[in-house]
N, C-alpha and C positions, 0 to 999 in steps of 0.2 A: 504494500500500500504506500509506504514512504517513497518507493521508487517511482510510482505513478505520480504521486503528489509533487515530487521535485521535478519530474519531467514537464509539468505544466509551467514551472518557473523557468526551466532551461530554454524554452522557446524564446522568451523575451530576453533572457540573459545573452544567448548567443547572437541574437539580432543586434543588441547594443554593442557587442564586442567583435563583430564580424571582421573589422579591419585588423584585429590582433590575433584572432583564433583561426589558424589555417586548417586545423583538423581537430575534431573532438569526438570521442567515443566514450560511452559509459556503460559498464556492466555492473548493475546494482549499485555498489558503493565504491567501485574502482573506476577511475577516470584516466584516460590517456589523451593528451592533446599536444598540438604543436603551436607554440607561441611565435608570432611574427614580430621580431624585435624592432623597436623604434631606433633610428640611427643615433639619437642622442642617448647615452647611457643613463643619465640622470632622469630623463623623461621616461625611458623604458622601465626603470626601476619603479618610478612613481605609478605608471600605468599598471604594472604587475601587482603592486599592492592594492590599487583600486579594484582590479579585477577580483582578487581574492576576497576583498571586503564585500564586493557585490555578490559573490557566490554564497557568502554566509548570511546574506540578508533575506532569509526566507524562513520565517516561523521557527527560529531556533535551531534549524539543522546546521550542524557544524562539519566542515571539511578540513582535513589536514593536507596542506599542499607542500609538495617537495620543492626545493629551490630550482630555479631555472638551470637546466643542465643539458648536455648533449647525449646523455645516457640515463635511462630510467627503467625501473622494474615495473612491469604491468602484468598481472596474473602470473602465468608461468613463463613469461618472456622477459629478457633484458633487451630493450630496443635502444639502438645507438645511431646517431647521425655520423656517417663517415663520408666526408666529401659532400657529394650531392645525392647520396643514397642512404637508405635506412638498412641497418644490419641487425639481425636478431640472433639470439642464442637462448638456450634453455636456462631458466631461473628456478632455483630450488631454495626454499627457505632454510636458514641455518638450523632451525629446530627440527627439521625432518630427520626421523630416526631410521628410515628405510627398512621398516620391518616387513620385508617381503615374506611370502609363505615359505616355510622350510620344506625340504623334500619329504619329510616324514608326516606332514600334515595330511589329514584325512579329507582330501578334495578329489573331485573327478579328474581322471587322466585328461591331459590337454590344458589344464588351467595354467600350469607353468609355461607351456609353449605359447599359449595365448597372451600371457603377460609379456613375454619376451618379444613376440611378433608385434604387439601393439606399441610397446615402449620404444623399440628400435625405429619403427615407422614414425612415431611421434617426434623422436629426436631428429631424425633425418629431415622431417618436414619443417621443424621449427628453427633449425640452425642454418644460417646463411652460409657459414664457412664450414668446409668439410673437416678441417682440423678440429673445430669446436665439437662437431658431431662425433668424431672419432674419440675424443677425450671423454665425452659424456657416456658413450656406449661402453668404453673401457671401464669407467667407474661403475656403471650399472652391472657389468659382468663381475667385477670384484666384490660388489655388495652382495650379489647372489651367492658367490662362493663363501663369503663370510656367514651367510645364513645356513650353510651346510650343503649347498649344491655342489656336485662334482664337476670340475672343469670338462672332463671327458664327456659328460652328459650334456653340458651347456653348449659346447662348441658347435655341434651339428645344428642345434636349434638356432643359434646366433647366425650361422651361415645361411640357413633358410630364411631367417628374418631379414638379413641384408638383401638377399635376392628379391624377396617380396617387396621390400621398401623401394628398391631401385626400380622395379617393374611398375609399381603403383605410381611413383612420382614422374615416370616417363609418359604416363597417359595424359591425354588431353582432358582436362577436368570437365569442360562443357560437353564434349562427346560422351564421356562416361555418365554424366548426369542425364542426358537425353536417352542414353541406352537403358539406364536403370528405370526411368519413367515408362519407357515403352515395354520393358519386360514385366511391369506390374499389370499390364492388361492381360486378363486371362490367367493370372498367376494362381497356382494351386492354393486352396484354403489350408490354413495352418491349424493343426490340432495339437494342443499342448498337454502332455502328460507330466503332471507335477509330482515329483518324488523327493523324499528326504534322502540325502546321499548316505550310503554306507559302502565301504570298500568291498564287502563280501557279497553285495547284491549283483545281479546280472549286469553286464556292461551295456552301454547304449547300443553297441553293435548287435548284441544278442536280442535286446528289446526290439530294435528295428527289424531284425530277421523274423521274429515272432509276429510282429505287426503285419509284415508282408505275407507271411505264410497263412495266417489265420483270419486276418481282417481285410487288408487291402486287396490282396490277390489270392484268395483261398483256392485250393485245388478243387476242380469239379464244381465250383460255385461262381456265380457272376462277380466280377470285380466290384469293389466298393463304389468306384466313380460312375458305374452304370446304373446304380440303384437310385430310387426316387423316394422322397419323403411322402408322408401321408397327404400333403398338399400338392403332390405332383412335381416338386422341384428336385432336379437331379443333385446328387451330392457333389459331383464333379471331382477333379483330381484333389487329393488331400495329402499333405505332408504331416508326418508325425514328428513333433519336436519334444524331446525329453528335457524337461526343465527341472534342474536340481535346486534344492534349498539345503542349507547346512543344518546339521543337528545342533541342539543346544550345547553350549560348552561352559567352562568354568566362569567365563565372564558373565553369562546370563544368570548364573547362580549367585555370584558375589556382588554384581552391580545391577541389581534389579531396579528397573525404572517403571513406575506406574503413575503416569501424569494425570490419569483420570480421577483417582481417589486422593484428594488433597485433605487428609485428616490431620490429626495431631502427631501421628507416628513419624519419627525421624527416618527410620530405615524399614522398608518393607521386607528386607531379608530377615529381620528379627520377628516379623509378624507370623501368626499362625496361618495366614492366607496362603 
């Protein structure tokens, strides 16, 4: 609500300062902008202070402004002006503990690979300079090793992640967007099977095999997509998606949060509930 409320004020604010604001973007309470400096340093300093005061002049909402600089941290990026170009690299907060899932954690197979593929693509996408990306990926690899992952297991996944990232970034974004939109026409319906994960349960591959054998395409029976509902509507092609949720862990036991019952009890863990 505060975001929408301040957005009403931003319209007039940016209109008043359009000669000095070359670029302005806000995500909730994080703002990135480009200030067009006045040739006179004293005048520029005065205008900058007036702009900050104008930002604060809206029903008590307060903003903390960084000093004017050629480099700033915004969200997960460090954005810098280098010559006539903008350069970006990954920004990570100093408080980040990098508590990635250890290898012995009870999670579905593929979680670690998905983490690596996604993070490598993210780093390659956000870093303007290849040497910056290489350093961040090296740090990511080392942090996973510190969490107990074996280098011999990680190296093939990182190699696949690099190939995937380079292939993705070579694509034409607009062409891929149009291709994805076209592919949604006549796309199979998605049926979600929600399960709580347990390492000794059947794998997703086994579940999918049973789905095809007994539901989707049973032997000597009509396939599922050819059947119709009671209203005469065909089922059509259907994808089964196995969606896992994690079981309760120690954190759920010792850090119980129940925001709906606001009684006198300090800790719901000590309660008989």
